[in-house]
C-alpha positions in Angstrom: 0.0 0.0 0.0 1.4 3.4 -0.9 0.1 6.2 1.2 2.3 8.9 -0.4 4.4 11.5 1.4 2.9 14.9 2.4 6.4 16.2 3.0 8.8 14.8 0.4 11.3 17.6 1.1 11.4 16.8 4.9 9.7 18.1 8.0 8.4 21.7 7.5 9.6 22.5 11.0 13.1 21.5 10.1 13.2 18.4 12.3 15.8 15.9 11.1 14.8 12.2 11.6 18.5 11.1 11.7 19.2 13.5 14.6 16.0 12.5 16.4 16.9 8.8 16.0 20.5 9.5 17.2 18.9 10.9 20.4 16.8 7.7 20.8 19.9 5.6 20.4 21.9 7.8 22.8 19.2 7.5 25.5 18.7 3.7 24.8 15.0 4.3 24.2 12.8 1.5 23.0 10.6 2.8 20.2 7.1 1.2 20.1 4.8 1.8 17.2 1.1 1.0 17.0 0.4 -0.2 13.5 -3.2 0.3 12.5 -2.8 -0.5 8.8 0.0 -1.1 6.3 0.3 2.6 5.2 3.3 3.2 7.6 5.3 0.1 6.7 7.8 2.1 4.5 8.3 4.7 7.2 9.0 2.0 9.9 11.4 0.2 7.5 13.3 3.5 7.0 13.4 4.3 10.7 14.5 0.8 11.5 17.3 0.8 8.9 18.6 4.1 10.4 18.3 2.8 14.0 20.3 -0.4 13.1 23.0 1.7 11.3 23.3 3.7 14.6 23.5 0.5 16.6 20.1 1.1 18.2 17.2 -1.1 19.1 14.8 -2.1 16.4 11.3 -0.6 16.4 8.8 -2.9 18.1 5.7 -2.9 15.9 2.5 -3.9 17.6 -0.5 -4.5 15.4 -3.6 -2.6 16.6 -6.7 -3.9 14.9 -9.1 -1.8 17.0 -9.2 0.7 19.9 -10.3 -2.2 22.2 -6.7 -3.6 22.1 -5.0 -0.3 22.9 -4.9 -0.8 26.7 -3.4 -4.3 26.4 -0.9 -3.1 23.8 0.3 -0.1 25.9 0.5 -2.4 29.0 2.5 -5.0 27.0 4.9 -2.4 25.7 5.5 -0.9 29.2 6.1 -4.3 30.8 8.5 -5.3 28.0 10.4 -2.0 28.2 10.7 -2.2 32.0 11.8 -5.8 31.8 14.5 -5.0 29.2 15.7 -2.0 31.2 15.9 -4.1 34.4 17.8 -6.8 32.5 20.3 -4.2 31.1 20.6 -2.6 34.6 21.4 -6.0 36.2 23.8 -6.8 33.4 25.7 -3.5 33.9 26.3 -4.3 37.6 27.7 -7.8 37.0 31.2 -8.2 38.4 30.8 -4.9 40.4 30.4 -4.8 44.1 27.4 -3.0 45.3 27.6 -0.5 48.2 26.3 -1.8 51.5 23.2 0.1 52.4 22.2 0.6 56.0 18.5 0.4 56.6 17.4 2.7 59.4 14.5 1.0 61.2 13.7 4.2 63.2 10.7 6.4 62.5 11.0 8.8 59.5 11.1 12.5 60.1 8.3 13.8 57.9 9.1 17.4 58.6 7.8 19.5 55.8 10.7 22.0 56.1 12.7 20.0 53.6 9.7 19.2 51.4 7.9 20.9 48.5 4.1 20.6 48.2 2.6 19.5 44.9 -1.1 19.6 44.0 -2.3 16.5 42.2 -5.4 14.6 41.2 -5.9 11.0 42.4 -8.1 8.9 40.2 -9.6 5.5 41.2 -11.6 3.3 39.0 -14.6 1.4 40.2 -16.1 -1.4 38.1 -19.9 -1.4 37.9 -21.5 -4.6 36.8 -20.1 -8.0 36.0 -17.1 -9.2 34.0 -19.2 -9.4 30.8 -19.8 -5.7 30.9 -16.1 -4.8 31.5 -15.4 -3.7 27.9 -18.4 -1.4 28.0 -17.0 2.1 28.8 -20.0 2.9 31.1 -19.1 0.0 33.3 -16.1 1.9 34.7 -16.7 4.9 36.9 -13.8 7.2 37.9 -13.6 9.0 41.3 -11.4 12.0 41.3 -9.9 13.6 44.4 -7.7 16.7 44.8 -4.7 15.7 46.9 -1.4 17.2 48.1 1.9 15.4 47.7 4.9 16.4 49.8 8.2 15.4 48.3 11.8 16.1 49.6 14.1 18.0 47.4 16.4 15.0 47.1 14.3 11.8 47.4 16.8 9.4 45.9 20.5 8.7 46.2 22.8 9.4 43.3 24.4 6.6 41.1 23.3 3.7 39.1 21.4 2.1 42.0 19.0 4.9 43.1 17.9 4.0 46.6 15.0 6.0 48.1 16.1 7.9 51.2 12.7 7.3 52.8 9.3 6.0 51.9 
């Protein structure tokens, strides 16, 4: 299928795909693409060739036949990405000794003097009905609450193993 190219001379904003893909490789990002039909096959092939030439990860194409599969597809891509990152992280620490970390069993000082307050929204989903109705959008009701989150200026240690100072 040939969908044509609306911008045969390149991106009108001056973005350069090679430079963008170099950044993806530099940051070791996994690129996931939701394929709805075959009109993007040529683009993905070109991006993939460029990524491989830059020693990057291949694009992971996930076929999306309908909107119903979007949640599963996004969940699968996140799980796969986290698993790959975890695997690479564990691989990079092989043969290295890890710092001993002392766990303080005492109470945490939750003084707000070292913390910054953030306003956020907390959403919780409630399922109304039975499992047969789960795909029906009206079977899910969302509750929304305004909440405050207090976070220290430096919540995590530095280095490759970022331990939380408190939690």
